[in-house]
C-alpha positions, 0 to 999 in steps of 0.5 A: 610404803606411804607412812599414813597407810602404815599409821592407819593399819597400826591404829586399826590393828591394835584397837585396844592401844588406840582406844587407851591412847584416845581415852588418855588424851580425852582426859587430858584435853577435857581437864585442859579445856575446862581450865581454859573455859573457867579462866575465860568465864572469870575474865568476863566476870571481872570485866563486867565487875569493872563497869558495874562497880568501878573503883573509888578514888579519894582526894583529900589533903595530905597534911605531911606533904602540905607542910613538907612543901614549905606551905602552912605559913599562911594562916589567917592570923599570919603566924608561921606554921599555921594551915592557910587557905591553900590547904582547903579543897574547894568545891569548884575544883572538884566539880571540874574534875567530876567532868572527867570522861573516865568517871561513872560518878563523883561525890563529896561531903562536908561535916558541920554543925548548926546552933539552934536559934529562936526560930529553929529549935532542937527536937528534944522529946526527953529533956536533959537531966537536971544540972547536966551541962549539954552546951557542947551537944546542943547543935543540929548535925549539919551534913553538907552533901552533893546529892542527898540520894547518895546518903546511906539513910536515903539510899537504903530507905531509912529516910525519905523526902515527904515534902519538897525536894532534896539536895542536888548538885544544882542546889544553892548554898542557902538551901536546907532539908530538915526532919519532919519532927523539927518542922512540926515543932517549929511550924515550918513548911517548904519555902520558909526562910529560917535562920541558923547559927553558924559557929565562928572561931575567932583568932584569939580562940573564942567561939561565937555565933552568927545568924545565917539565912537558909530556905527550907527546900525539903522535909524528910522523915526518918524511920527511927522513933524518938528514944524513951530516954535522954540522948544528946541532941546531936545524936538524935536522928531528928536533929540531922539536917542536910545542906550543900557543901557551900552551906556547910562552909557558911555554917563554919562562919566562912565566906564563899570564894569564887571556887565555892566552899570547902570540903573534907574529901571527894570520891570519884568512881572510875568506870575502869580501874585502869583509868586512874592515870587518865583521872590524874591527868584530868585533875592536874588539868583542872588545877589540882596539886596532886602532891598536896591533894593526892588521889588514893584508890580504894578498890575494896568493892571490886576486890570483894566482887572478883576475889573468889572468882579470880582465885577460882581462875588461878586454881584452874590455871594451875590445873592446866599447867599440872595436867599439861606437864603430867600428860606430856610425861605420861604420854612420853613414857607410853610412846617410849614403851610402844617404840621399844615393842616395835623395835623389830618393825622399825629395824626392818623398815630401816633396813629396807631403806625407809628414812628415820624421819619418816618413821618418826613422822609415822609415830607422830601421825598415830598419836596426833590422830588419837589426839584430834579425836580426843579433842573433838570428844572433849569439845563436846562435853567440856562445857558441862564438865567445866560448868559443874567444876567451876560452880563447885570451886567458886562456891567453896571460894565464896564460902571461904571469903564470907567466913574470912569476912565474918572472922575479921568482924566490922573492923576498919577497912585498911584499904580505905584511905579515908579511914571509913570517912566515905563508907556511905559512898561505897555500899557493901557488895556480895562477891560474884557467886555464879560463873557463866561457862561459854565454849568459843572457837578460841578455847577450842583452838587453845586446847587443840594447840595444847593437845597437839603440842603434848602429842608432839613432845611426847612422840619426838623426845623418846623417838629421837633416842630410839632412832639414834641406833642403826638398823643392825643395832636395833635388830640384834640388840635387846631392849 
């Protein structure tokens, strides 16, 4: 008799057991498919985060590597052990690296100060206390920036240009942007030529000044009001001026080289974290010595974004494995029990000449038929179940991540190789808190393969043990 007919009669004649088997497979396939869907959604979200945020790589001087390389004896005064000009990270070199195709953006800054002159005085609404020496703080804070819009105060709206334009990568080294209170105090307008004092350190340690020419290209307004009490001029927002990195180099009293001025560090935003190797190749091609100026990756933003959803995916992956293993064991026990109940049927069929492998195939067809029906039912409802489960799991992970961040407080980010120096270039981001579940043919194929694999293992393993016996032993021996 055809084994498929026998399988059909068996399934139809024992509807209770058939429904129970389909139900068990439905639960297993639903949980497995939900796990696959959550994993797929998390992978899509992580891939999207790579392109939307990227990873920040920082380039700056590694002093230990510089000294270990036998350099450091080329100081301006010729004394051994002094840091020479080869320790300067040049703006021209960084501009070449910024042309790399793997970058979504780049930035660099240089901190500096400028001493006031008779033409440009500090804004001090409250004079310094009588008898207090303020010589060390009577400066403008002069930040050399590549692009003014990348500065945190301008990015979040605390400062905005009210006249003229800001600093851009094309700005010249003599351009300066000043705050409107300083402009009013000194009767300055856009286009005026001004002089600022550069601070020069002589070889013998003496400090001096040098008048340096600039042109006012922009006037901005900072929303912070003047304090009611005295504060050091350098700490007052009104005394913050912006120049180019080359301009900040001039305010150090240094001459610009063919590669431009010096910068403290540069940040490069990668389109994809996997492109770091390509960026290093481009940097070496541009002439950078990556032993002295290494590229350190800070993927804090990316980890913040995808941390909770990756943990959700890991939990889903663990669930898939646990359900698959537990389902195989449970189904194997059920199949073994059914085979024991059908010992007489198998013994008679074997005594009539039926082959053992056909009997095993009949059992396999019965289980696979139940599995196929269950997979179809699971495919119809798993997307909604996975969406609900995924939302709940992700919500818990996001809440846990936020609580952990709150407990840590605003301490230093140990993943930032700059120690926080470039924090303005990496704005805070919120973790991904939504998961978009989509059912695809690949997911159905994966759960189908898993379900059929479970069915095969759960049938073949106990079936081989039972069918080792001959027909006489099956019919005469008890369980």
